[in-house]
C-alpha positions as CSV (number, residue, x, y, z in Angstrom):
1,M,12.3,-9.0,-3.1
2,E,14.5,-5.9,-2.9
3,L,13.8,-5.2,-6.6
4,A,10.0,-5.4,-6.0
5,A,10.2,-3.1,-3.0
6,Q,12.3,-0.6,-4.9
7,G,9.8,-0.8,-7.8
8,L,6.9,-0.1,-5.4
9,F,8.8,2.8,-3.9
10,F,9.2,4.5,-7.3
11,L,5.6,3.8,-8.2
12,T,4.4,5.4,-5.0
13,P,4.1,9.1,-5.6
14,I,5.9,10.2,-2.4
15,V,8.2,12.9,-3.8
16,Y,6.1,13.8,-6.8
17,P,2.4,14.3,-7.3
18,R,0.4,11.5,-8.9
19,H,-0.6,13.6,-11.9
20,N,3.0,13.7,-13.0
21,L,2.8,10.1,-14.0
22,Q,0.5,11.1,-17.0
23,G,-0.1,7.9,-19.0
24,F,1.2,5.6,-16.2
25,A,-1.2,6.8,-13.5
26,W,-2.9,3.4,-13.6
27,L,0.3,1.9,-12.2
28,A,-0.1,4.1,-9.1
29,D,-3.7,2.9,-8.8
30,C,-2.5,-0.7,-8.6
31,N,-0.1,0.2,-5.8
32,P,-1.9,-0.2,-2.4
33,F,0.6,2.2,-0.7
34,C,-0.7,5.0,-2.9
35,A,-4.1,4.9,-1.2
36,F,-2.5,5.1,2.3
37,L,-0.4,8.0,1.2
38,E,-3.4,9.8,-0.3
39,I,-5.3,9.5,3.0
40,L,-2.5,11.4,4.6
41,R,-1.8,13.8,1.8
42,E,-5.3,15.0,0.9
43,P,-6.1,16.7,4.3
44,L,-2.6,18.2,4.6
45,I,-2.2,19.6,1.1
46,A,-5.7,20.0,-0.4
47,G,-7.6,20.5,2.8
48,T,-10.2,18.0,1.9
49,I,-11.4,14.8,3.5
50,P,-10.6,11.6,1.5
51,S,-13.5,9.7,0.1
52,A,-15.1,6.8,1.9
53,E,-14.0,4.5,-0.9
54,R,-10.4,5.3,-0.2
55,Y,-10.9,4.6,3.5
56,A,-12.7,1.3,2.7
57,F,-9.9,0.2,0.3
58,C,-7.3,0.9,3.0
59,V,-9.3,-1.0,5.6
60,L,-9.7,-3.9,3.3
61,A,-6.0,-3.9,2.2
62,T,-5.0,-3.9,5.9
63,L,-7.3,-6.7,6.8
64,G,-6.1,-8.7,3.7
65,A,-2.5,-8.2,4.7
66,F,-3.3,-9.2,8.2
67,G,-5.1,-12.3,7.0
68,L,-2.3,-13.3,4.7
69,A,0.3,-12.8,7.5
70,N,-1.8,-14.8,9.9
71,A,-2.2,-17.6,7.5
72,T,1.5,-17.7,6.7
73,I,2.4,-17.7,10.4
74,L,-0.1,-20.5,11.1
75,R,1.3,-22.6,8.2
76,Y,5.0,-22.2,9.1
77,E,4.7,-21.9,12.8
78,K,6.2,-25.3,13.7
79,R,9.1,-24.9,11.2
80,L,9.8,-21.3,12.1
81,I,11.7,-22.0,15.3
82,F,14.2,-24.1,13.5
83,R,15.0,-21.3,11.0
84,L,15.7,-18.7,13.6
């Protein structure tokens, strides 16, 4: 889990701009955190409003993560108390 989180961190262009990835920019497109970062970065750096598609992707990713978390909690709710 730690290795996956570290990989996602390095694939998220936080410290460097996305165009520095050159041939590997498609990896940043697969990273959902990149879309959230671009929603914050575009107005601050470029002075433009992010596209509606980017907002829609972020909303769908948030709803998907919420749904997955909710399904996991409902599935393991009765066993969770014994693992705490």
